[in-house]
C-alpha angles and dihedrals in degrees: 000000000000107000094187116113117244114257138179089184136001101206113168123000107201111242110247093239090059094045113106117236140168112354095005091055089049089054092050091051094047095044087062100034100051099055088042089054090051090052093047091052092045094061098062087054090078089065092041092052091047092047092051093050101038090046090071087060097066145282093278092052093049095048088050089054093048091055100042096041089055092052088047096052090043092056091049093043095059088059094054086114087081088072096039100045091044093050090053098047093044095047094047092054091047090053087052092054096251103122092161089054090046092055089042091058089049092053090052090052089051092054090048090050093050094049092050089045092056093048092047093046093053091045092049095047093048097042099038097110092045093049094047089048092050090052087060100245116179119244093254093052102040101075090053093049094048092048091054096046094049093044094050095042093085087061093061098088087053093048094054093042086055088055095052095041090048089052091051093051092047089054088053086053092249111130093147096074094054089047093054092045091047092053092046091048092051091048094047088049087067093057096042091050094050090052095044103037099039107011095049095024092232092142116193093354088059089058090053091046093050090053091047094053094042091052094045088052091053091050092052093051094047091042091055091049092055096040092050088055088048094053093049088054095045093245116156114246094202119107112262114203093210095051094045091050089049090052091051091048091052093045098045096080092048087050089058090047091052094049093053087054091051092050090052091052092045088049088051091052092049093051091048089052090053089053095067138265092287092056093042093051092047091046090058089056092049092044092051092053090042091053089050092052089047090062092061093046092044088055091062090046089054090052087049094052093053098043096043092048093050089047094052090048090054091049089237105142097170088055093049091050091049092049090050094049095046093045091049089050090053092043095049093042091052091048091054091048094048091043091056089050090051094047098044101036099039094098089055097039098053094063088059089068106035145014095210109110093209095052088047090056094046091046093049092051093045092048089054090052093046092047090054086057099050101084084059090048089051090054091047099048093051096049088048089057091046092054092042090052089050088053091241092147095139093059093045089050091055092043089050093057091046095051090046089054088050094049101044096070091045090053090047090051092053089048092051104036110019115099118245120261128019101356094048094050090051091051087049094055091044086056095045103032096032113031099026092046091044089053091053090045089056097046096046094038093054089050093048094053091061131060103236090102093052101088105162129215140042094306130043 
C-alpha cells in the first residue's frame, strides 16, 4: 500500500526549524480556540436574552418563543457547513501562499450564504403558520410563535452571511474578530429588545425583530472586514457563478453530515419523550449541560480546522500530524476533565434546574453516564475538525449516514425495552453518548490513521 499522501502540488514544505512544536504549538491552538469558544458561547445568549425579556410578557408568549426559536436555530444550524467549508478552503489557500485566492474563496462562500439566507427567509416567512401548526402548537401559543418566526425571518440572510464570514476569518487564523462581533451583537440585542418589546409594545414580534437587526448588523461588520481585505488584495467583490457553485459543491457533503447529526439528536429527544415526563425533563437538563461542554470541544475542533487546512495547503504533512496529535490530546483531556465535573457535580447541578426529586435523581444519574462518554466526544469532535479542515466532506457525509444507521436501532431498542424514568434515561445516554459517539470515533479514527484525506496544495 502506498503511504504517500495524494497531492496535486507540493508547494511549500515548512522548514523544520520554522515548524512550531511543543509549547508554541499549544499557544497557536489556544490562540484560536479561546476566542472561538467565546464566539460560540455568545451566540446562545441571543436566545437567553430573548427568553428573559419575553418571559415577563406571559406563559403563552414564552412558549411561543421556545417553539419558534428552536425552529430558527435548527434552520441556521443545518447551514453551518457555510462556516466549516469556508474555513477549510480559505486555510488551505493561505497555507499554499495564495492569500488573494483564500479571500476570494471566502467572498464566494459569503455570496452563497446570502443567497441561501434570502431563500430560507422567504420560505420561513411564508410558511410560518403551517410550520407552527405542524409542530402542534396550542391555539394560545401559535400566534406568538408565528409572530416571532416572521419577525426574525428577515435576519436569516445576515445569520448565514455571519457563518460564511466567520469561516473566512477562521481560515485566515483570525478567531478574535468573530468573537468581538458576537459579543457586541449579543449586547446590542439587549437594547434592541428593550426598545422593540417594551418601548414600541411589539411583544414577541419585537424580540424576533431585535434578533434580526442584531444579526444583520453583525453580518455587515464582518462583511466589511472581509471585503476590505479583498479590496487590498485586488480581489473582485462581484458574485462569480463558478466560485459560488464550487462553494456549494464543497459544502453539500457537510450539509449531509450535519443533517445526520440533527436526526440523531431529534431521535434522542423522541425516545426521551417516550420514557415519560420525568425522563424528558431530566434529558433537557443533561442535554443543556452536554451542549455547554460541546462548545469547549468545538472550539478545539475549529482550531484544528484552520491549522490542518493551512498545513495541507503548505504541503507540510509532519506539521499536520503534529497538529492533529496535539489537538487530540487537548480534546481528550478536556473531555476527561469535563466528564469528571459531570459525574462528580451532577448531584449539585441538577437542583439548579428543577425542584422535583425524581427529575433530580434522573438528571444526576444521566449526567454521570454522559460524563463517562465525554472523553470519546472530545476525540470525535477534534477528528471531525481535522477532517473538515482537510476538506474531506464526502467521507464525513458517508460516515455520518453509517453512524446514524448504527444508532437508530439502538435508540429503538431503548424505546421498546428500557424502563421509564431513571434507568431508561441512563440507557438512552449510554446509547447516544457512548455507542453513537464510539461509532463516530471508529469511522473518523480509521480515516485519520491513513493518508487518503491528506490532499496537499491549494485545491482539494
